[in-house]
N, C-alpha and C positions, 0 to 999 in steps of 0.2 A: 803390779804385773808389768811385763814388758814383752815386746815381740822379739823373737830371734830370727835369724835369716834362714831361708829354706834349706841351704846346704847343710845346716847343723842338725837336721832331723835325724834321729837315730834309726837304725835298721828296723824294719817291721818285725824281724825275728828276734831282736834284742830286747826281750821282755824279762826283766828280773823277777824271780820268784818272790812271792810274799814272804816277809820275814818279820820277826819280832825284834824291836829295839828295846832292850831291857835296861832299866835304870839301876845298874849295880856294877861295880868293878870287881866283884867277887864271883866270878863265873864258876869256880869250883864249889862255892857254897850256895849261892842263889841260882841254882841250875834249873833252867826251864828245858826239860829233856823232851825231844821229839819222840812221840810214841808211834804214830802212823801218818802216812801221807798218801792221798789218792788223787789222781788227775783223770778226769773223764772228759772227752771231747767228742762232739758230733760235727763232722765236716759236711757242709752242704754246698758244694760247688765253690763259690768265692767267699763264703762266710763260714766261720767256725764258732760254735758255742762251746765254751769251756767252763768246767767247774773244778775248783781246787779246794780240797778238804785236807786239813791238817790238825792233828791232836798232839797236845803236850801234857806232861805231868810236872808239877812244880815240886822239886826235891829240896828246896831251901828251908831255912828256919825262921825267916822274918817275912813280914808282909812285903809284897813285890809290886812294882809298877812296870808296865811295858806299853809299847805302842806298835800296833800291827800296821805295816807299811807295804804297799804294792805300787811302785812306780810302773808306768805303762807307756805305750806308744800311742800317738794320735789315731792309729788304725784300730785301737782297742776301745770298746765302749763297755765300761763297767756298769752292771745293773744292780749293784748293791752287795752287801755282805751280812753275814750272821756270825756273831761271836757268842760263845758260851763259856762262862766262868763259874765252875762249881754248879750251883743250882740256879744261876742267873742266865738269862738269854736276852741278847740285844740284836736288833735287826735294823739295818740301814734302809730307809725308805725315802723315795723322792717326794719332796713337799715344796710348797711355795717358798721362795727364798726369804720373804719377809717373815713367814711363820718360823722358819729355821732360826732366823736372827733373833726373834723374840724369845724362843726357847733358850738360846745360848745366853742372852742377856740375863735371863732368870737364873741360870746356873752360876753366872759370874757373881751375882749378889751374895751367894753362899760361900764360894771359894774360887780362887783363880784356877782355871781348868788345867789339867795335865796336858801339855802341849808339845808337839814336835813339828818342826817346819823343815821339810825336805826339799832341797833345791833340785827338783826334777819335774819334768813336764807330766801333767795328768796324774799326779800321785793320788792314790786312794789310801786313806788313813783312818784307823779307829784306835782309840786310846783306852787302856785298861789300867785301873788301879785297884788296890785292895785284894790282890791275889794272895790267898792264904796258903800256908804250907800243906802239901798233900793234895791241893786242888788240881783238877783236870781242866785245861784250857784248850778250846778248839775253835776253829773258824771255818767258814765256807764263803768263798768269793766266786761270783759268776760274772763272766764277761763274754762279749763277742768280738771277733777279730776278722777284719777284711783281709783276704789273701790276695797276693799279687803273683802272677806267673813269671818265671824266668825261662825264656825260650819254650813257652808252652807248658812248663812243669811247675806245679804248685807244691810247696813244701811247708809243712807244719812242724816247727821245731819246739818241742816241749821244754819248758824251763826246768832247770835243775833245782832240787830242793836246797835251800840255804840254811845254815845254822843261825841261831839267834846271835845278835851282836850285843855286847855288854858295854855300857856307857855310864859312868858315875857323874851325877849332877848334884851339887850342893844346894841346899835350900836357899842360901843367901844370894845366889847368883841371879841377876835379873833375867827374866824370861826371854827377852828379845836379843840377848847377846850370844855370840858363839862361845860355848862353855865346855866343849869336849877337849880332852887332852890329846897329845900327839900319839898316844898309844891306843886311842879309841878305834873300835871297829877292826881290831886285829883278829885274824882268823884263828879260831880255837883249834887246838890239836886234840886228837883222840876223843872227839865228841861224838856220842852215838847219834845215828841218823834215823833209827827206827825202821819200821816196816814200810816198804814203798810198793804201791800197786798202781796200774794205769790201764785204761782201755780207750781206744780211739775207733770210732765208727765213721766210715766214709761212705756217704750215700751216693749212689750212682746217678739217680735222676734220669736214667736212660742208658746209653752205652758209654762205658768208660774204657779207655785204652789200656791203662795199667795202673797198679798201685803197689808200691814197695815200702818197706819200713826198716829202720835201723833200731835194733833192740827189741823188736816185737815179732811175734808169730802172726802171720796174716792168713785169714780165712775168707774165701770168696763165696758169697751167696748171691742169689738172684738180684737183690735190691741194694746190697752194700758190701763193703769190705770191712771185716772186723779185725782190728789189730790189738792183740792182748799180750801183756807182759807176763810171761809164765815162769821166768827164772828169777832168781834173786838179783836185785838191782845193785850194780857195782859202781854207780856214779857216771856211767857213760852217757853221752849225748843221745837222747831219743828223738827220732824224727819220723814223719810219714810223708812220702812223696807220691803224688798222683797226677795223672794227665788224662784229659778227655780226648784231645785230638792227637793225630799222628802227622801225616803228611797233608791232610786237608782239615779245614775248620770243622769243629764238632759242636752241635747244639745239645743242650739238656734243659729239661723243664722240671721244676719242683713246685708242689702244691702243699698248702697248709691251711687248716681251718682253726681259727681262734675265736671261740664263742660265736658272735654274730659276724665277725670279719673273716674274709677268705683271701689269702695271699698267694701270689705266684712269683716265681723267679725264673726268667728265661735268660740263659747265658749262652753266648757264642764264644767258644774258646779258640784261640789262635793255634795254628800248627806248631809243632816243635822245631821245625826247620824253616829258615827264611829263604824265600825264593827271590833270586835276583831279577830285577825288572829287565825286560827286553825292550827293544826299540818300538815294538808294536803296542806296548803298554804305556801309551803316552799319558802324561799327567799335566794338569794346569796348576801352577803355583803363583800365589799373590802374596807378596811380602809387604806388610804395613809397618813402618818404623817411625819413631819420633826422633827429635833432635838428640836426646840423651843417648840413644843407642848408637848414633853416629859419632858423637863426641867421645864416648868411652872406648870406641873401637870394637864394641861387641858386634855391631852389624857387619863390620869388615871380617871379623873372625868367623861369624856364622856363614857369610857368603863364600868365603874361601873354602870351607868344608862342604857347603851345600852344592856349589857349582860343579864339584867333581862328579857328582852322581846324575847330572842332567844330560839328557839326550837331545839331539837336534829336533826330534819330533815333539819334545815337551814344549810347553808355553810358559812364559814368565812375565811378571810385571812387578815393579817395586813402586810403592806409593808412600808419600809422606803425609803425616797428619799432625795436627797441633799448630804451632806457630807458622809452619811453612805449608804451602799448598802446591807441591810439585810432584811429578811422577816420572817414571822411566818412559812410559808410553800411555796413550789413551786407553788401549786395550792390551790384553796379554798377547805377546808375540813369540814366535818360534825362537828356540835357543840357538841361534847361529853364533858363530865366533864374534861377529860384530856386536850382536846384542849382549853377549856375555862380557865383552870388553867394556861396553857402555855401562853395564850394571856394576862392574867392578869399580869403575871411576865414580859412580853414583854413591856407593856405600863407603868409599874411602875419603870422601870430601868431609871437611870439618867446619867450613864456614857456612853461615846461614844465608839463605837467599831471601832478599827483601822484595817488596812490591806485590806480594800475593796475600789474599785474604786467608786468615787461619781456617782450618777445617777440622771438625771433630771426628774422633774415631768412629762414632756411630754413623756419621754421614758416609764415611768411606765404606763401612760394612753395608749400609743400605744401597749404595751405588753398585757394589759388587753383586748383591742379591738380585738387583734388577737386570743385570746383564745375563744373557743366556750362556750356557756352557759352550766353550769353544768346540768346534766340530771334531769328532773322533777322539775326544778326551775321555779317558776312563774315569777320572775323578778330578775334583778341584780341592785344593788345600790352601787355607789362609793362615799365614804365620805372622803373629804380632810380636814385634820387638819393641820393648818399652820399659820405662821405670814404673809404669802403672799409675803415675800421678796424672790422671786424665779427668776431664770434665764428665764424670760418670754419674749415672742415675740408674734406677731400675730399668729404664728403657734400653740401656745397653745390654743388660742380661736377657731381656726379651728378644732383642735383635740377634744375639748370639744363639739363643735357642732356636729361632726361626732359621738361622743360617745353617744349622746342623742338618737340616733336611736337604740342603743343597751342596754343602761343602764340609770338609774337616777344618777344625780350628785348633791351632796350638798357640798358646801365649807364652812368651819367653821373657822372663824378668832380666833386665840388663843393669849393670852398674853396681856400686856398693850399696846404695840406698834405693829401695823401691817399695811400693805399696803392696805389702803382702796380702792384705785383705782382698784387693782386686784380683790378684793372681790365684788365690785360693778359690774365690768364687768362680772364676772362669774355668779352673781345673775341674771343679765339681760338675759344672754344666757340661763340659766336654769329655768327662771321664778320663782325664789325662793326669799323669803325675806332674807336679810343679816342676818347671824347667827354668834354669837360670844360667846366665853367662856373665861372669864378672871376675875381677882380680887382675893379675898380670896378663900380658899378651899371650904368654905361653899357656897360662891356665885357661884363658878364654878359648884358645885354639883347641885345647884338649876337650873342654866342655862341649864346644860346638861339634866336634867329631862324634861324640857320643850321642848327642841330640839328633844329628843327621841320620845316624843308623836307625833310629826309630821312625823318623818322619818319612824316609824314602823307601820303607818296606811295608806297604799295606798288604794285608793278607786277603781281604775281601772288600771290594769297592762297590759303589752303587747299591749299598745295602738297603733292603726294604723288608719290613715285617708287617704282615697283615693278619688280622684276627677275623676268622670266618666262623660265626656261630659261637665264639667264646667271648663273653661279655666282660672285657677287661676295662677297669676304671682306675682313676687316680694313679696314672702311670708316672713313674720316676725313672729316668728323666722324661720330659715330654717329647724331646727329640734326641736322636742318638747318632753318633758318628759312624764311620767305617771301622772295620776290624783291622787292627794293626798287630804286628808280631808280639809286642810286649803289652798289649792292651786289650783285654777281653771286653766285649760289649754286654752290659747287663741291662735288662729291661724288667723292672719289677713293679708290682702294684697290687691292686685288689681285683677281685672279680665277683660278679653277681650270678646267682643261680647255680645250676649244676655244672661241674667241670666237663664241658662237652665242646664239640666243634673242632676246628683246625687252626693251627698257627702256621702260616706259610712264610718262609724265609727265602729271599732271592738276592742275588748279587753277582759279581764278576770276580773270578780269580784270574787276573790278567785279562786275557781275551776268551777265557773259558767260562761259560755260564754256570752259576751255582744255584741250586734249588733244593730245599728241604721242606717237608711237610710233617708236622707233629699232630698226631691224633690225641687230643687232650683227654678224651674219655679213657684212653689206655694207660694214662699216667696215674699211678697210685699215690694217694695222699699218705703222709707218714708223720707220726708224732716227732720223729727225729728232725723234721724240718722246722722246729719251733723257733729257730733264729730268724726266719724270714720276716716276721713283723718288726724286729729290731732293725734289720737292714733297711726296710722301707721307712721306718720312723727316723732313722739316722739321716738318711738322704733328705727327707722332707723337712726336718728341722733345720739342717744345715742351709738349705736353700732359702728358707724363710728368714733365717738370721742374716744371710747375705743381703737379701732384699731390704730387711729392716734397717741395716746399717746406713743405706743410702736414702731410704724413705720409710721412716718409722710410722706404723699405723697400729691403732688399738686392736684391730682385727687380727693382725699377724701376732701381736704379743699374746693375745688370748689363745690362738691356735698353738703357738710355741709352748706356752705354759701347759696347756691341756695334753699335748703329745708328750712333753717331758715327764709329766707326772704319771701318765699311763704306761709309758714304756721304760721308765727309769733312766732318762737321759738328762744329764745336767745341762742347763741352758742359762742365759743371763737372768732368767726369772725363776729358776728352780734350783734346789740344792738338796743334798741328802740330810736327813735328820735321823735320830736314833729313837727307836721305839723299844722300851724294855718290858720284860715280864719277870715276875718273881715267883719262885717256888719256896714256900716256907717263909720265915720271918727274919732271916739273916740280913745283915747290912748289905745294901747294893754297892758293888764296886762302881766307880765312876768310869763311864765309857763315853768318849767324845769322838766326833767324826769331823774331819776337815776335808771337804772336797776341793782339792787344789787344782784349779785351772783345767778342768776336764773339757778340752776343746773338741769340736766336731771335725776331725781331720785337719785341724789348724796347728799353729806352732807356738801357743802361749806357754811361757814358763815363768816361774817366780824369779824375781830379780835379786832377792837377798841371797847372800853367799853362805854356804856352809849349812851345818845342821844345828838346830836349836832345840833344847829340851828343858823342861822344868818339872820339879817335884811338887806334888800336891797331896793332900790327904784324901780320905774317902769322901764322897759326896753322895747323898741319898737323893737322886734326881734322875728323871728321864730327860736327857739333854741332847742338844745338837749344837753344831759349831758353825760359825760363819765361814764363808769361803776364803777369806783372807784376813786373819786377825791373830792377835797374840796377847792379850791382856795387859799390854804396857800402856800406861797413861801419860808418861813423861816424855814422849817422842815429839820432835818438831819436824816440820817439813820445809823443803826448799824447792823453789821453781826456778829453772833456768831455761834459756833458749838453746836447744840442742843443735838445730840446723835450720838454715833458710834455703829453700830450693826454688828455683825459677828457671824456665827455659830460655827467657829472653836476655837476662842479665847474667853474665859469667865472670865479670870483673870481681876478683876476690876482695879487693879493697872496698868496693861498694857493698858487697854482701856482708863483710865484717862490720862496717859502719852501721848498716841497717840492723844487724843482729844486736849490736851494742845499744842502739837507740831503743829498741823494743825491750831489751832486758832491763833497762833503767826505769821502766814503767810497769813493773810487775807487782806492785804493792797490793792492788785490788785482787788480782788472781791469787796472790799468796794468802790473802784474807779468806778466800773461798776454801783454799787447801787447809788452812789452820782450823777453820770451823768444822771441816769434815773429818779431820784426823781422830778426834775423840770418839766418833761414831764408827768410823771405818779404820781400824788399826792397821798399820803397815800399808796404807793406801799409797801406791806408787805406780808409775808407768809413764807412758807418753801420750800426750794429747796434741793432735795436729789441727791447726787452724788454717783455713784457706782464705787468702785475701786477694781479691780480683780488682785490678786497676783497669779503668776504661781508656779509650784512645787519647783523651786529653790529660791523663795522669790522675784523675779523680778516682777514688775507691768506690766501686759499684756493689761490692758484696764482701761480707765477712761472715764465714760460716764454719761449722765444725766438720772437718773432713774425716776425722777418725779419732777414736778414743779407746784406750785399752782399759779404762776404768769400768765401763759398763754400768755406771751408776747415774741415772738420768739427772737427779737433782744436782750432783756435783758437776756434771758436764754442762748443764744449763748455766750454773753460776760462773764457771770458767769462761764460757762463750760470751756471756754478758760482759764480763770483765775485759775480755779480749777486744770486744767491740768498742770499748771506751779508750783503747790505746790510740795515741796519735802516731800513726805510721808515717815514715818519711815518704816523700813523693819521688824517690829515686828509682822506683821499680816500674816495670811494665807487665801487662798480662796477668797471669796466674802465679801467685807466690804461696808456697807451702811452708808454714812455720811449725817446727816441732818444739813443744814445751815439755821439758823433762820434770816430772814430779818425783822427788826423792825424799826418803825418810832419814833424818839424822839420828 
C-alpha cells in the first residue's frame, strides 16, 4: 500500500457502477448478458444507504470465470455483498482479519485462487469461477455514502449501469504480472442493457425546503419525497437534489432503533446563499505556522488571499511553533494598516530566527484556550499551516476537541510532502474537508483563494446545543465547530429511554440571535433511517484508529474489532470473508473476495500499476481472501530511503549525504522485509521512522512515526532494525526518514 496526496481524491459523486470482468476475449460467444438492474436508495440528511442489484444470464458454450468489481470513494462504506451463481449463494461477511487469512491459506493449498487486482482506492471485489452455460448470475451490494453540500444543496448522482468487460488471460501467464492486451476493456457495441428500475426515498426528518430530480417523477408526502423511475431508461444521468435550508440555517432530527441500541442524528444545514460579513460582525483569527509553511511560500499565498477579507474591527495574531518561538504579537490585535503590513513581512520571511526555545503545537493551542475571547468578537478561528510532521500524540487530538468548544479550527497541509494521517485526523475532529496549499506559486495562490472563501463565511457562530430531557450518550463528535456555508454540523450518537424532551440550538447569524427548539417526542422513528448506526460506527472507528496510530492500546484494538465486525466496516483488524451455501450437490464455483484498502475517509490506494488477472479451475471450498495478496511466491523486495525531512537542516548536500549513509545500512531491515513477503504477498508501502537529536547532537529517540503496512509484527521488526542503524551526527532536532518498501 502507499499513500496518495489529498488533492488526488476523486469526486464524491464519481462512483463507478459495479461491473463484471470476464476472463474471455470472445464476447460474442461467452456473453454474460444483463437481465435486470435495480438501484434503491434511502437518503437521510447527510447519509445515503444504497442497494444495487443486478442479474445476468450466461449465453456462452464453455465454463466461464468472472470477477465482480466495485471501485468506490472514501466517502463510501461498503457493508458487504451477496453473489448467486445458479443454485449457489455466497455472502461477504466481516470477520477477524486473522481468520480471513487462515481461510484463504486453506484455499491456496488446493489451487491458486482466481484473482484480480484493480489499481483503485477502496475497491470491493468478489471472484466467480465455474459459471456454466445457461446459468443465471446475480449480485447485491449495499453501501452507505456521506453527502456533502454545495452552497447548501445536496446532490445524489446515481451511477450508470456498465456493461461487462472482456479480458483474455492465458493459464501460463504469472498471476502477478500485467497480462491484458492493448485492446482489453474496449466498450462493446450493440450490447443489451436489460431492464432498469430505480427508486430513491428522501426522508425529511422535519422541514425540507425543496427536492428535485433528473429522470425521476417526484411525489411529496408528509415524511419523505419518493423519486420513482417510471419511464424506460435511456442511459441518461439520474440524480436527486435536495436542500433543507434556504436563506437561514435549518435543523433536522432523525431517530432509529436497532435492537437494543437507539441512534439519533441532528444536522444543522447551511443556507444556500453566503452572506457577506459586515464591519459589525468582527472576528478573531489566530494563524499558527511552522517553518515549512514559510519556506514553501504557502503561508505567504494564504495571507495574501486571507488579508483581503479582513476588516479593521477584526483581530489577528500569527504565531510560530516548532523550532522557532516567535509571534506577531502577545495577544490578538486589531487589523490596522500597520498590523497588516507587519503580518505581511512576517509570513514573507524565509530565514530562521535563532535564540528562542522551540515550542510545540499543543502548547500553542493550550495557551490560546487559556486566553479569554477578545471583547465584542463574534467568533474565534484558529488556522494551522503546517506539513503535519509535528511532535504529535493523542494529547493533541484531545486538545483540538476541547478547543472546538471555544473556537473553530482549520488545518491546512502545506508543501509537496506532508503527514496525511495528521490532517485526516484533524479533519475528522473538526468536520472539515482536508485542505492543502502546494505546488507552484500560482497554484498556491489559487488554492488559497478557494480556502479563504470557506474560512471567512461562517453561517452560524457561537453555536451551542443543549439536551433538555433527552438522554443523549456516546456523542460523535464530542465537540463541534460553528456552521459554515460549505460545512454542515452533524451531532450523532445514541440515546437512552424514550425519545422525549427538547433539543435547544442557539447561535449568532452575524449580530442577529438564532434559536431553535426541537420537540423530540414529535419526531417519528422510521425504518428508512437504518443508515444511522453505520454513520455513528464509521466516525467512532475512524477516531479510534487515529488515536491508535499515535498510542496503540489493546482496549482500542478490541473496540475497533468489535465495531468493525458488528457494522461491517473494514479496519486494520477486520476483513471480509465469504460464507457459502449450497442447494443440491453440484460442484461449488470458487468465489474469492479481496477487500482492497477500504479506508475510513482516508486516501489509501494500491501501489501496483494496472490490472492483473489469472485463470484457475473450480475449487470446492468456502473461502476468503487476504486484503493484499496474489499467490506469487517468487517475488523479492527492496527497501530504499525515499526522503529525509527536517526543519533545522535545509542544506541539500547534507541531506543527500545523510540519506546515502542510512541507505548503506539497510541489510537488517531488508531481512525483515524478505521474511515477511512469503506470508504477506505484495507487501509494499512507506514506513516513516522518527529520529530525534538532543541539544549536544546525541540521539534521544528512534520511533515509528507512521506505517502504511498496518502489520504489527512487520512494523516491530523494521523499527528494531532501524534502531540498530548508526545515524550520522550531522542533524539537529527532529528528523523524519521515509523508507520505501517495493516488490520486484
